[in-house]
C-alpha positions in Angstrom: 72.9 68.5 158.3 75.5 70.0 156.6 76.7 73.6 155.4 79.2 74.0 151.7 81.1 76.3 150.3 82.8 76.9 147.1 83.9 78.2 143.7 81.5 77.6 140.6 82.4 77.5 137.0 79.7 78.2 134.0 80.3 77.2 131.1 77.5 77.1 128.2 76.7 78.1 124.8 72.5 78.9 123.0 71.2 79.4 120.0 68.9 82.9 119.3 69.3 83.3 116.5 73.0 84.5 116.8 75.2 81.2 119.0 75.7 82.5 122.2 78.6 81.8 124.8 78.5 82.3 128.6 82.0 81.6 131.3 81.6 83.2 134.5 83.4 81.3 138.1 82.3 82.9 141.6 81.3 81.6 144.7 79.0 79.4 145.8 76.9 78.4 149.2 74.9 75.4 149.9 73.0 73.6 153.1 71.7 70.1 152.5 69.5 68.6 155.1 68.0 64.7 155.7 65.4 63.7 157.6 65.0 60.3 158.5 60.8 58.8 157.9 61.2 54.9 158.0 64.1 52.3 158.7 66.9 53.3 155.7 64.1 56.1 153.5 65.1 59.3 153.8 63.7 63.0 153.6 66.2 65.2 151.7 66.2 68.6 150.9 68.9 71.0 149.3 69.9 74.3 148.3 72.5 76.0 146.4 73.1 80.2 145.6 75.6 81.1 143.4 77.0 84.7 142.0 78.9 84.8 139.4 81.2 87.2 137.5 82.0 86.1 133.7 81.9 86.8 130.0 78.9 87.1 127.2 80.3 89.3 125.3 80.7 91.8 128.0 81.1 91.0 131.3 78.2 90.6 133.9 77.1 89.2 137.0 75.0 86.3 137.0 73.1 84.5 140.0 72.3 80.9 140.0 69.6 79.5 142.8 69.4 75.7 142.8 66.5 73.6 144.9 66.1 70.1 145.6 63.3 68.1 147.3 62.9 64.0 147.3 63.8 61.0 149.5 67.0 59.2 150.3 67.6 55.4 151.0 71.0 54.6 153.0 72.4 51.2 152.7 75.4 50.9 154.5 78.4 53.4 153.1 75.8 54.1 150.3 72.9 55.9 149.4 70.5 56.5 146.5 68.1 60.1 146.4 65.1 61.0 143.9 62.5 63.9 143.5 62.6 67.2 142.2 64.5 70.0 141.5 64.1 73.3 139.9 67.0 75.6 138.8 66.8 79.9 138.4 69.3 82.0 136.3 69.3 86.1 137.1 71.0 87.9 134.1 72.2 86.2 132.1 72.7 88.3 129.2 74.0 91.6 128.0 72.1 94.6 127.6 70.4 96.6 130.2 68.1 94.1 131.2 69.7 91.0 131.0 67.4 87.8 130.5 65.8 85.2 132.9 65.6 81.1 132.8 64.4 78.8 134.9 64.8 74.9 134.5 62.4 72.2 136.7 62.3 68.5 136.1 63.7 65.6 138.4 66.9 64.4 139.6 68.3 60.7 140.4 71.5 60.6 141.9 73.6 58.3 144.6 76.7 58.2 146.7 79.5 56.7 148.4 80.1 57.3 152.5 83.9 57.0 154.1 
């Protein structure tokens, strides 16, 4: 079980008839947990929430949410994990209503533990 916090920086561009750029920074908090299922195989899950203030064409505030759920395999001082990931963005453009977006897909990652 791990709680995390820090800063998140976003810098992305997209084209929807006009070239749009978004730059933002803000605080982020997260929670991550693993639960051993069998041997070196574990269930892995994490959630992260960020609140960013930045510049689109005008100043805007954006929220970013992420959730991951998958399996993790541990060996000595390393791990490999993979599973499903969902991301949600709110108020990512100018205007009175903003725009919302979501991404879903799969992830694969690994790391070293020291």
